N, C-alpha and C positions, 0 to 999 in steps of 0.2 A: 487634265483633271480626275481630280479624285475619286475616286467607285468608293463612295461611301458604303454601300450597300455590300462588297466584299469586304472590307477593313467590319465592318459589324458582323458579318458571318466568323470571320479571325476571331472577334472580342465571345463573339459568344459562346467559341470553341474553347478558345481560351477558360474561361468563368469555367468551365465544365471541371478543371485542372482546379481547380479552390472549391467543388462540392463538396459539403455537408448538410450532417441532417437532414439526406434524402432531399430537399430541394432551395438549403441555402448557398449561397455561394460569396465570396467576399469581392468589395467594390472596389479596391482600386485600383480601377483601369480608368482612361481618359472620362469626363461629366460626356461630353458634346456624343461619342459610340454609348454610355447609358443611358439616356435620354433620347435617343432614338430606339432602342433595345426597346425600351419601357414604351414609347408609343407602340412598334410595331406590337405592342403586348405577350413578349418573352421574357420580362422580369416585371418588380412593382417596382412602384417608385425608390428611384435612388436617390433622393434629396431625403436626409435626416441623418442621424445622429450614430445609427445602424453603424455599423462596419460591413454588414454581408445586404444583400437584397434575396429576391424570393423570386426562384426559375418559375415558370407559372407550366403548366404541364407542356403543353405546347413549348415553350423556351428549352425543359428537361432533354424533350424529345431534340427536337432541332439539335441544344450544344452536344448532348451524346454523339448524334450523328456527325456534326462536323468534325466535331475531334478528332473522330476514328477515319473521317475522311481526310484531315487531312494533316495528321500527326501520326500515326499510323504506319509500319508498313506492314505489304499485304505479302 
């Protein structure tokens, strides 16, 4: 069984890589995961012509934390 919460955490961490303009990030990631992150209140609605989404304050905080937890060496 696929653990979508773990996938969502990895996607949120990867969104940190595309961060620009303080809260915006590129949205070229799986639509199902992006929709789940929107439903969880981590990002703005990914549906639309814009090529980026806005991370909420909580989304930005969790994105940065997950990025460092998953992808940096201690």
